[in-house]
VEXPA-56467 format. One record per residue (C-alpha): z, y, x. Coordinates in steps of 0.5 Angstrom, whole numbers, plus 500, padded with zeros to 3 digits. Example, Ala and Ser with C-alpha at 12.3 -4.5 7.8 and 13.67 -1.06 7.14 Angstrom:
<pts>
w 516	v 491	u 525
w 514	v 498	u 527
</pts>
This chain:
<pts>
w 251	v 755	u 911
w 248	v 761	u 915
w 250	v 759	u 922
w 247	v 752	u 920
w 240	v 755	u 919
w 240	v 759	u 925
w 242	v 753	u 929
w 237	v 749	u 926
w 232	v 755	u 928
w 234	v 755	u 935
w 233	v 747	u 936
w 226	v 749	u 934
w 225	v 745	u 928
w 219	v 745	u 924
w 218	v 750	u 918
w 218	v 744	u 913
w 224	v 741	u 915
w 228	v 748	u 914
w 225	v 748	u 907
w 228	v 741	u 906
w 235	v 744	u 908
w 234	v 750	u 904
w 232	v 746	u 898
w 237	v 741	u 899
w 243	v 746	u 898
w 241	v 752	u 894
w 237	v 749	u 888
w 242	v 744	u 886
w 247	v 750	u 886
w 242	v 755	u 883
w 241	v 750	u 877
w 248	v 748	u 877
w 250	v 755	u 875
w 244	v 757	u 871
w 244	v 759	u 863
w 241	v 753	u 860
w 245	v 748	u 865
w 252	v 751	u 863
w 251	v 749	u 856
w 251	v 741	u 858
w 258	v 738	u 859
w 262	v 738	u 866
w 261	v 731	u 867
w 253	v 731	u 866
w 252	v 737	u 870
w 256	v 734	u 876
w 252	v 728	u 875
w 245	v 732	u 875
w 247	v 736	u 881
w 249	v 729	u 885
w 242	v 726	u 884
w 239	v 733	u 886
w 243	v 733	u 892
w 241	v 725	u 894
w 234	v 727	u 892
w 233	v 733	u 897
w 237	v 730	u 903
w 232	v 724	u 902
w 227	v 729	u 903
w 230	v 732	u 908
w 231	v 726	u 912
w 224	v 723	u 912
w 221	v 730	u 913
w 225	v 731	u 919
w 222	v 724	u 921
w 215	v 725	u 920
w 215	v 732	u 923
w 218	v 729	u 930
w 212	v 724	u 930
w 210	v 718	u 926
w 212	v 712	u 931
w 215	v 706	u 927
w 219	v 704	u 933
w 222	v 711	u 933
w 223	v 711	u 926
w 227	v 704	u 926
w 231	v 706	u 932
w 233	v 713	u 929
w 234	v 710	u 922
w 241	v 708	u 922
w 243	v 714	u 926
w 240	v 719	u 921
w 242	v 715	u 915
w 250	v 715	u 917
w 249	v 723	u 919
w 246	v 724	u 912
w 251	v 720	u 909
w 257	v 724	u 912
w 253	v 730	u 911
w 252	v 729	u 904
w 259	v 726	u 902
w 262	v 732	u 906
w 258	v 737	u 902
w 259	v 734	u 896
w 267	v 734	u 897
w 266	v 742	u 899
w 262	v 743	u 892
w 267	v 739	u 888
w 273	v 743	u 891
w 270	v 749	u 890
w 269	v 748	u 883
w 276	v 745	u 882
w 278	v 752	u 885
w 274	v 756	u 881
w 276	v 752	u 875
w 283	v 753	u 876
w 282	v 761	u 877
w 278	v 761	u 871
w 284	v 757	u 867
w 289	v 761	u 870
w 285	v 768	u 868
w 284	v 765	u 861
w 291	v 763	u 860
w 293	v 770	u 862
w 288	v 773	u 857
w 291	v 768	u 852
w 298	v 770	u 854
w 297	v 777	u 853
w 294	v 777	u 847
w 300	v 773	u 844
w 304	v 778	u 847
w 300	v 783	u 843
w 300	v 779	u 837
w 308	v 778	u 837
w 309	v 785	u 838
w 305	v 787	u 832
w 308	v 782	u 828
w 315	v 784	u 830
w 313	v 792	u 829
w 311	v 790	u 822
w 317	v 786	u 820
w 321	v 791	u 823
w 318	v 797	u 819
w 317	v 793	u 813
w 320	v 795	u 806
w 323	v 788	u 805
w 329	v 785	u 808
w 327	v 779	u 813
w 332	v 774	u 815
w 329	v 768	u 819
w 334	v 762	u 820
w 332	v 756	u 825
w 332	v 749	u 823
w 340	v 748	u 824
w 341	v 754	u 819
w 343	v 760	u 824
w 340	v 767	u 824
w 335	v 768	u 829
w 332	v 774	u 827
w 333	v 780	u 822
w 330	v 787	u 821
w 332	v 794	u 820
w 332	v 793	u 813
w 337	v 787	u 813
w 342	v 791	u 818
w 342	v 797	u 812
w 343	v 792	u 807
w 349	v 788	u 811
w 352	v 795	u 813
w 357	v 796	u 816
w 356	v 790	u 819
w 352	v 790	u 826
w 347	v 786	u 829
w 352	v 782	u 833
w 356	v 780	u 827
w 350	v 777	u 824
w 346	v 774	u 829
w 346	v 766	u 830
w 351	v 766	u 825
w 351	v 760	u 820
w 348	v 761	u 813
w 355	v 758	u 810
w 358	v 764	u 814
w 354	v 769	u 810
w 355	v 765	u 803
w 363	v 767	u 805
w 361	v 774	u 807
w 357	v 776	u 801
w 361	v 771	u 796
w 355	v 767	u 794
w 356	v 761	u 789
w 353	v 755	u 793
w 348	v 752	u 793
w 345	v 759	u 796
w 337	v 759	u 796
w 338	v 757	u 804
w 342	v 751	u 802
w 337	v 749	u 797
w 331	v 750	u 802
w 335	v 745	u 807
w 336	v 740	u 801
w 328	v 739	u 800
w 326	v 745	u 796
w 319	v 749	u 798
w 321	v 756	u 795
w 326	v 759	u 791
w 326	v 765	u 787
w 332	v 769	u 784
w 335	v 775	u 783
w 342	v 776	u 787
w 347	v 782	u 788
w 349	v 785	u 794
w 355	v 789	u 792
w 352	v 794	u 787
w 345	v 793	u 789
w 340	v 788	u 785
w 335	v 784	u 790
w 329	v 780	u 788
w 329	v 775	u 793
w 324	v 769	u 796
w 326	v 764	u 800
w 321	v 759	u 803
w 321	v 754	u 808
w 318	v 754	u 815
w 314	v 748	u 817
w 312	v 746	u 824
w 309	v 740	u 827
w 309	v 734	u 823
w 311	v 737	u 817
w 318	v 738	u 819
w 322	v 744	u 817
w 322	v 749	u 823
w 326	v 754	u 819
w 327	v 758	u 813
w 324	v 765	u 811
w 329	v 769	u 807
w 326	v 776	u 804
w 329	v 780	u 799
w 327	v 787	u 796
w 332	v 792	u 793
w 330	v 793	u 786
w 336	v 797	u 784
w 333	v 803	u 782
w 327	v 799	u 778
w 333	v 795	u 775
w 336	v 802	u 773
w 330	v 804	u 770
w 329	v 798	u 766
w 336	v 799	u 763
w 334	v 806	u 762
w 328	v 805	u 758
w 332	v 800	u 754
w 337	v 805	u 753
w 332	v 810	u 751
w 329	v 805	u 746
w 336	v 804	u 743
w 337	v 811	u 742
w 330	v 812	u 739
w 332	v 807	u 734
w 339	v 811	u 733
w 335	v 817	u 732
w 330	v 814	u 727
w 336	v 811	u 723
w 339	v 818	u 723
w 333	v 821	u 721
w 332	v 817	u 715
w 339	v 816	u 712
w 343	v 822	u 714
w 341	v 826	u 707
w 341	v 820	u 703
w 348	v 819	u 705
w 351	v 826	u 706
w 348	v 828	u 699
w 352	v 823	u 695
w 358	v 823	u 700
w 358	v 831	u 698
w 359	v 829	u 691
w 364	v 824	u 692
w 368	v 829	u 696
w 368	v 835	u 691
w 370	v 830	u 685
w 376	v 827	u 690
w 378	v 834	u 691
w 378	v 836	u 684
w 382	v 830	u 682
w 387	v 831	u 687
w 388	v 838	u 684
w 389	v 835	u 677
w 393	v 829	u 679
w 401	v 827	u 680
w 404	v 829	u 686
w 406	v 821	u 687
w 398	v 820	u 687
w 395	v 825	u 692
w 397	v 821	u 698
w 391	v 816	u 696
w 386	v 822	u 695
w 388	v 824	u 702
w 387	v 817	u 705
w 380	v 817	u 701
w 378	v 824	u 704
w 380	v 822	u 711
w 375	v 816	u 711
w 370	v 820	u 708
w 371	v 825	u 714
w 371	v 819	u 718
w 364	v 817	u 716
w 361	v 824	u 716
w 364	v 824	u 723
w 360	v 818	u 725
w 354	v 821	u 722
w 354	v 827	u 726
w 355	v 822	u 732
w 349	v 819	u 730
w 345	v 826	u 730
w 348	v 828	u 736
w 346	v 822	u 740
w 339	v 822	u 737
w 338	v 829	u 739
w 333	v 830	u 745
w 333	v 837	u 745
w 334	v 842	u 751
w 341	v 845	u 750
w 342	v 852	u 751
w 347	v 853	u 757
w 351	v 859	u 760
w 355	v 861	u 766
w 362	v 858	u 764
w 369	v 857	u 767
w 370	v 849	u 766
w 378	v 851	u 767
w 377	v 856	u 761
w 374	v 851	u 757
w 379	v 846	u 758
w 384	v 851	u 756
w 381	v 852	u 750
w 382	v 844	u 748
w 389	v 844	u 751
w 393	v 845	u 744
w 388	v 840	u 740
w 389	v 835	u 746
w 397	v 836	u 745
w 397	v 835	u 738
w 393	v 828	u 739
w 398	v 826	u 744
w 404	v 828	u 740
w 402	v 824	u 734
w 401	v 818	u 739
w 408	v 819	u 743
w 404	v 821	u 749
w 403	v 826	u 754
w 398	v 830	u 757
w 398	v 832	u 765
w 393	v 838	u 766
w 391	v 839	u 774
w 386	v 844	u 774
w 384	v 847	u 781
w 384	v 854	u 782
w 379	v 859	u 784
w 374	v 854	u 780
w 366	v 856	u 781
w 362	v 858	u 774
w 358	v 853	u 772
w 352	v 853	u 767
w 355	v 849	u 761
w 354	v 849	u 754
w 361	v 849	u 752
w 361	v 846	u 745
w 358	v 840	u 748
w 363	v 840	u 754
w 369	v 840	u 749
w 366	v 834	u 745
w 365	v 830	u 752
w 372	v 832	u 754
w 375	v 830	u 747
w 371	v 824	u 747
w 374	v 821	u 754
w 381	v 824	u 752
w 381	v 820	u 745
w 378	v 814	u 749
w 384	v 814	u 754
w 389	v 815	u 749
w 387	v 809	u 745
w 387	v 805	u 751
w 394	v 807	u 752
w 401	v 804	u 749
w 406	v 809	u 747
w 409	v 814	u 752
w 403	v 814	u 756
w 400	v 820	u 760
w 393	v 822	u 760
w 391	v 826	u 766
w 386	v 831	u 766
w 384	v 834	u 772
w 378	v 838	u 776
w 376	v 838	u 783
w 372	v 843	u 787
w 368	v 841	u 792
w 363	v 844	u 796
w 357	v 843	u 792
w 360	v 840	u 786
w 365	v 840	u 781
w 369	v 834	u 778
w 372	v 833	u 772
w 377	v 827	u 772
w 380	v 824	u 765
w 385	v 818	u 768
w 389	v 814	u 763
w 394	v 809	u 764
w 391	v 804	u 759
w 390	v 796	u 760
w 383	v 797	u 764
w 376	v 795	u 763
w 374	v 788	u 766
w 368	v 788	u 771
w 363	v 785	u 766
w 364	v 790	u 761
w 363	v 796	u 765
w 356	v 795	u 766
w 355	v 796	u 758
w 360	v 801	u 757
w 355	v 806	u 755
w 350	v 802	u 751
w 350	v 805	u 744
w 353	v 800	u 739
w 357	v 796	u 744
w 364	v 797	u 743
w 371	v 793	u 745
w 375	v 796	u 739
w 376	v 792	u 733
w 374	v 799	u 729
w 369	v 802	u 734
w 362	v 804	u 733
w 360	v 804	u 740
w 357	v 811	u 740
w 363	v 815	u 743
w 361	v 814	u 750
w 354	v 813	u 749
w 354	v 820	u 746
w 358	v 822	u 752
w 353	v 820	u 757
w 347	v 823	u 753
w 351	v 830	u 754
w 352	v 829	u 761
w 345	v 827	u 762
w 343	v 834	u 759
w 347	v 838	u 764
w 344	v 834	u 770
w 351	v 831	u 771
w 353	v 824	u 773
w 359	v 820	u 770
w 362	v 814	u 774
w 367	v 810	u 772
w 373	v 807	u 776
w 378	v 802	u 773
w 383	v 796	u 775
w 385	v 791	u 769
w 392	v 793	u 768
w 393	v 800	u 771
w 388	v 804	u 768
w 381	v 807	u 768
w 378	v 814	u 771
w 372	v 817	u 768
w 369	v 822	u 773
w 364	v 827	u 771
w 360	v 831	u 777
w 357	v 837	u 775
w 352	v 840	u 781
w 354	v 848	u 782
w 348	v 853	u 781
w 343	v 853	u 787
w 346	v 847	u 790
w 343	v 840	u 792
w 348	v 834	u 790
w 344	v 828	u 790
</pts>
């Protein structure tokens, strides 16, 4: 454009003609990119620019004619040439402007696409980090039911399985791996449900799960989102609160009825003993039976009181092996009456623990007698101690019938018993003693093989859990 203007100046064209040329080129361009003009639509801007170009080129044509003379004959002779020239110049210039705008529009679109792509990548990265760092198990399935994504919490849940073992697996395969009974929540989503909320169990973990549909274009199922929160500790706390409420009920009952029951029992026992001394020999067995039943009733009351007590026990340094040694004669006496044997396996060089020996003796007696009652004649009860680095384990193992899995969860509940003449307080009392010693008790059982009660005591100054 600069070269064209210089050429026209070299031809010594009048100033008005040069002004017309400048106006015909720059005014439409300036107007086209002005602030108010940009508010118009693209088609309208192009039409207005085209109109301005036509007006200014017409002005340029007539200005160039009249500045070169007003001869009508010259006018008509040069009209066709001027019109052709102006038309070609006009079309060429419009084409240049069009292609310039097209190139600028393409550059602008590419830049916008790049900006949107970068923003999308940033959002996807943040979303990915949020999913991976969320304290929830997140698994995403595609429309075919295959796993396409799972976060770190999901990998912890399915351990020891790895990412490659699960990724792109079908949900039916997951049902088989985790032992879910069909229909699973994912299957129910594919069957038409929008949202499924339920409690599920992954091994020993209790999980609150929410499964929902992911919809794409046309309201079609594009996938399934499965989220899961581990509520095992919350469930344990809930169970503990329920247990404490039951213990509180036991305590209230024990406190209210102990004296009312023991006082008449003491009177009855006294008169029974008096009658026993004065009765014939052949009738004394009946009085002994009555006294034994009174003693059993008194023992039940003592269990109530022990279970209801929430006191801080006084503990002192004790050797667990020595405590068990003091119980050995009593255990052997019970075993001999049943035709059973006791197998004591005590670990040597046992580190001393902070224990209340009376409560530990009661704990061992309850566990041992439960084991003896679970076995038939000629069974063997094994009592052993294991000295670990940070803890000491007490194991009471029987060769009884075992405990079904559905009963293990309720084993330490007060009043829960599988025996025909049991009170359901023995194991609840054991759990209470264990907790007062800041210990843990676990049960391992196989139906038809036997049961093992494992009590773990933490050594003084050590961190066990």
